[in-house]
N, C-alpha and C positions, 0 to 999 in steps of 0.2 A: 504493500500500500504506500510505503514511503517512496519507493522508486517510481510509482505511478503518479506521485504528487498529491495523493489524497490525505496524507498525514505528514506532519513535520515534527522534528525534535527540538527541545528547548536549547540543547547544546550539542557539542560534538561527541560527548561521552555516550557510548552505546549502552553499557550496562546500567540499569537503574534510571535512565533518563525518561522523562515524560513525553508521550506522543500526543499531539493535538491535531484535530481536523483542520485542514487548510480550506481556503475558500472553494477550491475545486472539490474537495471532499464533501463540504457542506452542500454544494450544488448537486453532487451525485446522490447524496442522501435524500435531498428533497425530490429529485427526479424519480428515485426509487419509490418514494411514497406516492407520488402522482401515478406512477405506472400501476401500482396495486389498486389505487382508486379508480383509474380508467378501466381496468380489466374487470372489476367487481360491480361497479355501480351502473344500473340501468335507470335512466331518468324517466319519470320522477320517482323519488323515494316513496315508500308507503306513507299514507296520511298519518300525522302525529309522530313520525320518526324523527329522532334527534341525530342519530348517527349509525355507523356500521363498523363492524370489526374487520379491519383490513389484513391484519397479520398478528400473530402472537407467538411468544416463546416463553412459556412458563408464566411468570407474572409481568413480563414486558409486553406491552400492547402497542399496536399501531391502529389508530382509530380515525375514521372519516366522519366529519360533522356536517350535516345539512343546515344547522342553525348555529349561531354563535354560542359556545358553552359559557356557563355563568362565571367560570373562573378556573384557576389551576386545580381546584378540588373537584373531581368529576364523580357524579353518582352513576353507577352502572347496575343494571338489573341482572338477575340470575337466569332469566328466561328471555329468549328472543321474541321478536314480533313476528306475526304472520305477515309476510311481505306482500300479500295480496289484499288483505283487509286492514292492516295496520293495528290489529288487536293482539294483545299479548296472549300467547297460548296458555290455557289453563289459568287465566287471570282471576285473582280474588278481589279485584277492585282496590279499595283503599285499605283493606285489612292486611295486616302483617307486612306493611311496607318496609319497616325497619329490618325484618329478617330476610326479605327478598332482594335487597339492594346492598351494594358494597361500594367502598370508596376506591378510586384510583387518583393518582396525582400526576399532573402534566410534568413532563421532563423539560419543557421548553417554555419560553415566555408567553407563547400563544400559538394558535394554529397557523399553518401555512396555507393560504387560500388559493384555490385554483379554479379557473374557468374551464368547465368540461368541454365547451365547444371550441374555444381557441387554444386550449391546452397551454395556457400561460398563467403565470402568477397574477393574482388580482387582490382586491380588498374584500373585507368581510361583507356578506350580504346585509343590506339595510332593512329588507322586508322580513317581518316576523313570521314565524311558522303559523300555518293555519290548518284546520282540521278537514278542509274540503280539497278534493283532488283538483278542482279548477284553479284554486289559489296556488296550489303547488306548481301547476303547469305554467302559470304566469310569471312566477318568480325566476330570477336569473339562475342559470345552471352553474351554481358556485358551491363548492364544498371545501372544507378545511381538513388538513391532516395534522393529527396530534400524536406525539409519542408519549406514552404514559406508563405508569407502573402501579399494579395493584398494591394497596397498603397491606392487605392480609394475604400473604402468599402461602399460608398453611392450609387454607380450605380451597378445594378445587373450584374453579370457575367454569361452568358448563357451556359458556358461549363459544361457538366456533367461528372460524373465518367465514365472512359473508352474512353473519347474523345482524339484522337491524335491531335497534333498541330505541326506546322512547326516553324523554327527559324525566329526571327525578321529579315526582309530584311535589307541589308546593306544600311545605309543612312536614314532609316525611324525610327522615335522616337515617342513613345506614348506620349500622353499628361500627364503631372504630375498633381497630385491633386491640387486644388486651393490653399491650404495652402503652397504649394511649388512653385507656379508660379505667384502669384499676389502680392508679396511683393514690397517694394520700392527700393531694391538693389539686385544686382547679387552677390551671395555668391560663386558660382562655378558651376561645371557641374555634373550632375548625372552620376555616373560611371566614365569611362575614357573619353568618348567623347559624352555623351548624352546631353539632353537639359539643358538650363540654369536653375539653382535653385535660386528662389527669395522667400525666406521664409517670411511668413506673421507673423511678430512678432520678438521679440528680441531673440538673440542667445547668449548662454553661451559657450564660446570657451575655451577649455582646451588643452593646448599644452605646453609641457615641453621643447622641443627643440627650441632653439633661432631662427633657420631658419624657423620653422613653425610659430612661433610667428610673425616674421617679415612678412612672406608671408600673413598671415591673416590680419594684420593691413594694409598693403599696398593695399590689395584687396578691403577692405570695407571702407577705410577712405576717399575716394574721395568726395569732396564737403560736408563734415560733420566735426563737431568738433572731434578732435582726441587727447586724453590725453594719451601720451606714451613717452618713451625715444626717443629722436630724432634719435639715432643710429638705432633703429628698423625700422624707416620709411625713412631712408636716407634723412633727411632734416636738414638744418642748423637751430640751435636753434634761435628762435625769442624772443623779449622781451615779458614777460607775461603781460596781462592786469592788470593795477594797481587796478581795482575794486576787484580783488582777495584779496588784502590786507584788505579791509573792513571786509570780511568774516573771514580772519585770525585773526583780532583783536577781532571779535566776539567769536572765538574759545578760545582765551586767557582770555577774560573778558565776560563770558556768561551772567552775571547779569547786565551789564551796559545797559542803555537805548540806543535807536537808536541815539538820539541827542548827547550823550557823545561819542559813537562810531564814529559818523560823525566828531566830533571835533578832536579826536585822529587820525583818518584817514587823515585828512587834514594836521596835523602836521607831520605825518609820511611821506607823499609825499614830503613835503618841506625838511625834513631831508635827504631823499634819493637823491633828486635833488642836494642838497648842500654837499652830501657825509659826513654827520655828523656821528660821532660814539658815540652812547649812548647805554643804556641797551636794548632798544627796537630794534634798528637797528642791534645790535649784535645778538639778539635772532632771528631776521629775517634772518640773514646770515646763522645761523645754520639750520633753517627750509627750506630755499630756497638757498642753496649754489650756488654761481657764477651766480645767476639769475639777469637779468636786467628787467626794468619795463617801460611800456608805457601806454598812455591813449587810444591807438588804440586796437581794438579787433583783435583776430587771430583765425584761424581755428585749427592750431596745437599748443598744449600746451605741452612744453617739461617738462617731470616729472623726468628727470635724477637727482638722488641724493636727491630729496625732502623727507621730513619726513612724517609720517602718519598724523600729524596735518596739514601740508601744503597740503597734498593730499585731506584731508577732506575739507579744505578751497576752493580748486579749484573746487571740485565736487559740493559743496554748491553754489558757484558762478555760475556754469553752469546750475544747476537746477533752480536757482532763477532769473537769468538775461539773459540767452541765449535761443533762440528758435530753433536752428538748431538741426538736428539729432546728436547723440553722439556715438562714439566708445571709450571705456575706457579700458586701460590696468591697472588693479588693482593688484598690486604686494605686497600690505601691508597686514599684518595678522589681523589687526583690523576688527571686524565685527560691523560696525557702521550703524546707521539708514540711513545715506545718500545713502549708497549702496542699501539698501532695497527700498528707494524712487526711485532710478534709475530703478530698475527692474520693477516697476509698472508704469513707465512713458512711454508714447507713443513715446517719442524722443529717447528712448534707442534702438540702432541698434545692438550693440554687446558689451559684456563685456568679456575681456580676463583675466581669473584668474584661479588659481589652486585650488580654493575652491571646496569642494566636490559637492556642489549643489547650484543652484540659482533658484528662482521661475520664470524661463523664459520658453517659449514654446519649444525651440529647444536647443539641446546640441551638440556642435561640438567637436569631440575628434580626436587627431592626431593618425595616424597609423605609422608603421615602416618606410615606404617610404615617403620621403619629398614631400609635396604637396598633399598627399592622406589622406583623413579624413573620419570619420563616422559621419553623422548627425542623431541624435536621435530625433524622433518625439513623440508627445503624443501617448500613447498606446504601448510604447517600440518598435516601428518600427525604424529600423536603415537602413539608406540609404547611400551607398558609395558616397563620394563627391571628386571631383578633383578640385584644385585651379590652374588656369593657368594665372598668372599675365601678362605675356608678351603680350598676345593677346588683353589686354584691356587698358594697361597703355602706353601712348605716352609720351616719354621724352620731356621736354619743349624745348630742343635744337635740336630736331630731324628735319632734313631737307629732304623733299621728293626727292627721286632720280630722276634725269632727263634723265640718260642714263643707259644702262645695266651695265657699268663699275662702277657706283656708288651704285649698288644694293648690299646690304648685307642681305642675307637670315637668317631667324631665325629658330627655331625648334618647333614652336607652332603647335598643331594639333587640337585645339578647337576654331575655329573662331566664334566670336560673330557677330550679325547683326549690321553693322556700323550705326552711327547716322549722319555722315557727310562724305564729300569726303576725308578729311585728315585721318579720322579714317579708312576709307575703304582702302586707299593706305597703311597705316601702317599695317593693318591686313594682307593684301596680302603679304607684305614684310616679315611679321613675320612667315608665314607658312613655315614649313619644306618641305612639299610636296604639289603639286596642289590639290585643293579640289573642284571638279566639282559641288557638291551639293551646296556649299556656293556660288560659282561663278554664278550658274544659278539663285540663289535667289536674288543677288544684281545687276545682269547685267543691268536691266532696269534703276536703279538709278545711279550706278557708273560703267559704262562700262569699263573704263580704269583699275580699280582695278580688275574687273571680268576677263577680257581677258589678261591684262598685257603684250600684245605682244611687245609694245614699250619698256618695262622695262625688258623683259625677265623673267617675273614672272611665266608664264606658257609656 
C-alpha cells in the first residue's frame, strides 16, 4: 500500500513507525464505499428507510444513508425492513424498542454524500424523509456513506449486507454496553439526549477551557472527595484536614522515622494554633498559601495556589487515610508515583489533567461547544457525551414553588430519573419544554412532578 501511494510513514524508520492514509488512499477508500453503494442500492429506497448495510466485518460496518443521520451516535435495529413495503419484519411497534435496537458510533466526522446519477460527491440532501413513495421518487438521488463500529461487539448483530433499516423512533434509546451503564456515577448523556452514561472505571478528563473544567468537576464531584480550586466548583474554601501536614512533613524529611514525624507533626499543630513564625511555618505558608487547618475531614479540598509538594502531600493523605471515591484536578507538571497509584486505585473516579495519557479505561476530551465531549473507550471507540449539570444538581437554597407565579423554568432537555420527590419537582422545573416520555415514566411515583398542573409545569 505504501508503494502504491495509499499510505505514508511518519519517518524513515520502518520498525514501529506509524502509517497514515494519504490523500490518494482516502480517495480510494471513498470510491470503494461508493462502489458498494452503487452495486446494492436500487432507487428509490423502501418508504421510511433510513439506510442500508453496505458491508460489515464483525463489529465494523459500512452503512449507506438515504437521510441525514442525527449525529455520530447511530441507532440500529436488530431486524431488517421488508424492502418492498418498508415495514419491519415481525415488528412489535413501539414495544420493546430498547431491546430491539443497539448503538453504533461513526468513525468519521460525517457521511460522504454521493449523487447516484452523476456518481460524484455532493452535499447532504435538504429534503426530509417522507412516508409516501411519491415523495421518495421526487427527492434527489443522494445517499451518504458512513463507516461505523458497533458499541456492543459481544452480542451478534443479525443484519446482513443489503438489509435496509429505519430510523430510531423518537423517545426510544438502545441499551448501552455494560461498560457504559453499570458504573457508580453518571458522567453525562450519550449524544445530545440519549441514555445516561455510567462508565465502569476511572476517567481521564482532558479539557483546556475553564468552563468545561468547571462543568466536569461539578458533574462528578457529588458525595466524593474533590481536590480542585474552589472557584471551579463554586464552593467556599474550607479548612484543610491537618493530617495532610503529617504527609507534608514526610515529603520534607523522607528519611525520618514515623515516630520522629509524629513528634514534629504535633509541634507543628501547636505552632499553627498559636500562630508562631519559624522556619517550618514559613515554609508551610509558601506551600499552602492562605490555607487554614482543622482536625475535621472535608469532602472538598481547595488546591488554589498550593505547590507541587503540597499537592503530593494531599494526594498521599487521600490514598493512605481516606476511603471515599476521588475526583482530582491535577494541574502540576510533576509526574510522581502518587498519581500512578491513583490511576490503579478503585477509588479513582476521575482525574482532570492535561497530561497526554493516563492508564485509565476511559478518556474524556472536550469539543468546541461547551458541555459537549468525546468519551474514548478501549479499542479506540469514541462516543459523543453531553454534560447537563442543571438537571441533576439542586441548589441547597432552592425552595419548591407553591404557585405558578413562583415557577421559574429552566432550559434543560435531558431529565434524569429522580431519586426522591424534591429531585422530581426540581427536574420538572428545570425542563425547557414538556417531556411526555419522562412524565409517563415517573407518574406513578411522583404524580405532581409528572403532571405539574398545579404549578403550570405542563
